[in-house]
ChimeraX commands (.cxc) that place a marker at each C-alpha (Angstrom):
marker #1 position 13.54,18.99,-15.83 radius 0.5
marker #1 position 9.75,19.22,-15.35 radius 0.5
marker #1 position 9.42,21.23,-18.58 radius 0.5
marker #1 position 11.33,18.56,-20.50 radius 0.5
marker #1 position 9.06,15.83,-19.13 radius 0.5
marker #1 position 5.98,17.86,-20.09 radius 0.5
marker #1 position 7.34,18.30,-23.64 radius 0.5
marker #1 position 8.01,14.58,-23.87 radius 0.5
marker #1 position 4.46,13.77,-22.73 radius 0.5
marker #1 position 2.94,16.22,-25.22 radius 0.5
marker #1 position 5.11,14.85,-28.03 radius 0.5
marker #1 position 4.16,11.27,-27.15 radius 0.5
marker #1 position 0.46,12.15,-27.11 radius 0.5
marker #1 position 0.81,13.85,-30.47 radius 0.5
marker #1 position 2.45,10.74,-31.95 radius 0.5
marker #1 position -0.36,8.54,-30.63 radius 0.5
marker #1 position -3.00,10.83,-32.15 radius 0.5
marker #1 position -1.21,10.94,-35.49 radius 0.5
marker #1 position -0.81,7.17,-35.52 radius 0.5
marker #1 position -4.54,6.79,-34.87 radius 0.5
marker #1 position -5.53,9.29,-37.57 radius 0.5
marker #1 position -3.16,7.89,-40.21 radius 0.5
marker #1 position -3.32,4.22,-39.20 radius 0.5
marker #1 position -4.26,2.95,-42.66 radius 0.5
marker #1 position -1.23,4.65,-44.22 radius 0.5
marker #1 position 1.03,3.42,-41.45 radius 0.5
marker #1 position -0.24,-0.11,-41.94 radius 0.5
marker #1 position 0.44,0.12,-45.67 radius 0.5
marker #1 position 4.04,1.10,-45.02 radius 0.5
marker #1 position 4.48,-1.63,-42.40 radius 0.5
marker #1 position 3.36,-4.26,-44.91 radius 0.5
marker #1 position 5.47,-2.64,-47.63 radius 0.5
marker #1 position 8.48,-2.98,-45.34 radius 0.5
marker #1 position 7.68,-6.66,-44.83 radius 0.5
marker #1 position 7.45,-7.09,-48.60 radius 0.5
marker #1 position 10.80,-5.36,-49.15 radius 0.5
marker #1 position 12.50,-7.51,-46.49 radius 0.5
marker #1 position 11.39,-10.74,-48.13 radius 0.5
marker #1 position 8.42,-11.57,-45.92 radius 0.5
marker #1 position 5.97,-11.83,-48.81 radius 0.5
marker #1 position 3.48,-14.10,-47.05 radius 0.5
marker #1 position 3.21,-11.72,-44.10 radius 0.5
marker #1 position 2.93,-8.71,-46.43 radius 0.5
marker #1 position 0.19,-10.38,-48.47 radius 0.5
marker #1 position -1.77,-11.11,-45.32 radius 0.5
marker #1 position -1.34,-7.53,-44.11 radius 0.5
marker #1 position -2.33,-5.95,-47.40 radius 0.5
marker #1 position -5.44,-8.12,-47.47 radius 0.5
marker #1 position -6.31,-7.04,-43.94 radius 0.5
marker #1 position -5.87,-3.38,-44.88 radius 0.5
marker #1 position -8.21,-3.82,-47.87 radius 0.5
marker #1 position -10.80,-5.54,-45.69 radius 0.5
marker #1 position -10.65,-3.09,-42.76 radius 0.5
marker #1 position -10.32,0.14,-44.75 radius 0.5
marker #1 position -12.11,-0.35,-48.09 radius 0.5
marker #1 position -12.54,3.42,-48.63 radius 0.5
marker #1 position -8.97,4.33,-47.75 radius 0.5
marker #1 position -6.73,6.06,-50.25 radius 0.5
marker #1 position -4.22,3.26,-49.57 radius 0.5
marker #1 position -6.58,0.49,-50.71 radius 0.5
marker #1 position -5.67,0.86,-54.38 radius 0.5
marker #1 position -1.95,0.53,-53.61 radius 0.5
marker #1 position -2.65,-2.43,-51.35 radius 0.5
marker #1 position -4.61,-4.15,-54.13 radius 0.5
marker #1 position -1.75,-3.53,-56.55 radius 0.5
marker #1 position 0.65,-5.04,-54.03 radius 0.5
marker #1 position -1.58,-8.10,-53.59 radius 0.5
marker #1 position -1.65,-8.58,-57.36 radius 0.5
marker #1 position 2.13,-8.16,-57.53 radius 0.5
marker #1 position 2.73,-10.70,-54.75 radius 0.5
marker #1 position 0.35,-13.28,-56.19 radius 0.5
marker #1 position 2.31,-13.44,-59.49 radius 0.5
marker link #1:1,2 radius 0.2
marker link #1:2,3 radius 0.2
marker link #1:3,4 radius 0.2
marker link #1:4,5 radius 0.2
marker link #1:5,6 radius 0.2
marker link #1:6,7 radius 0.2
marker link #1:7,8 radius 0.2
marker link #1:8,9 radius 0.2
marker link #1:9,10 radius 0.2
marker link #1:10,11 radius 0.2
marker link #1:11,12 radius 0.2
marker link #1:12,13 radius 0.2
marker link #1:13,14 radius 0.2
marker link #1:14,15 radius 0.2
marker link #1:15,16 radius 0.2
marker link #1:16,17 radius 0.2
marker link #1:17,18 radius 0.2
marker link #1:18,19 radius 0.2
marker link #1:19,20 radius 0.2
marker link #1:20,21 radius 0.2
marker link #1:21,22 radius 0.2
marker link #1:22,23 radius 0.2
marker link #1:23,24 radius 0.2
marker link #1:24,25 radius 0.2
marker link #1:25,26 radius 0.2
marker link #1:26,27 radius 0.2
marker link #1:27,28 radius 0.2
marker link #1:28,29 radius 0.2
marker link #1:29,30 radius 0.2
marker link #1:30,31 radius 0.2
marker link #1:31,32 radius 0.2
marker link #1:32,33 radius 0.2
marker link #1:33,34 radius 0.2
marker link #1:34,35 radius 0.2
marker link #1:35,36 radius 0.2
marker link #1:36,37 radius 0.2
marker link #1:37,38 radius 0.2
marker link #1:38,39 radius 0.2
marker link #1:39,40 radius 0.2
marker link #1:40,41 radius 0.2
marker link #1:41,42 radius 0.2
marker link #1:42,43 radius 0.2
marker link #1:43,44 radius 0.2
marker link #1:44,45 radius 0.2
marker link #1:45,46 radius 0.2
marker link #1:46,47 radius 0.2
marker link #1:47,48 radius 0.2
marker link #1:48,49 radius 0.2
marker link #1:49,50 radius 0.2
marker link #1:50,51 radius 0.2
marker link #1:51,52 radius 0.2
marker link #1:52,53 radius 0.2
marker link #1:53,54 radius 0.2
marker link #1:54,55 radius 0.2
marker link #1:55,56 radius 0.2
marker link #1:56,57 radius 0.2
marker link #1:57,58 radius 0.2
marker link #1:58,59 radius 0.2
marker link #1:59,60 radius 0.2
marker link #1:60,61 radius 0.2
marker link #1:61,62 radius 0.2
marker link #1:62,63 radius 0.2
marker link #1:63,64 radius 0.2
marker link #1:64,65 radius 0.2
marker link #1:65,66 radius 0.2
marker link #1:66,67 radius 0.2
marker link #1:67,68 radius 0.2
marker link #1:68,69 radius 0.2
marker link #1:69,70 radius 0.2
marker link #1:70,71 radius 0.2
marker link #1:71,72 radius 0.2
view
């Protein structure tokens, strides 16, 4: 039982670290999901935030393309 709890804690910590390290990519996919589910206004706002907060991210180009796509 204790070993299972320890594994769960380690796994949870690992997920938090990965989410922090890859936050720009995770944000891109969150906004992509909003776009796909018909929440274009929310997606546009999110993509714009991603571009502003992470201008050097590898996801910025895709976010800009999404902004252009949504503004048409």
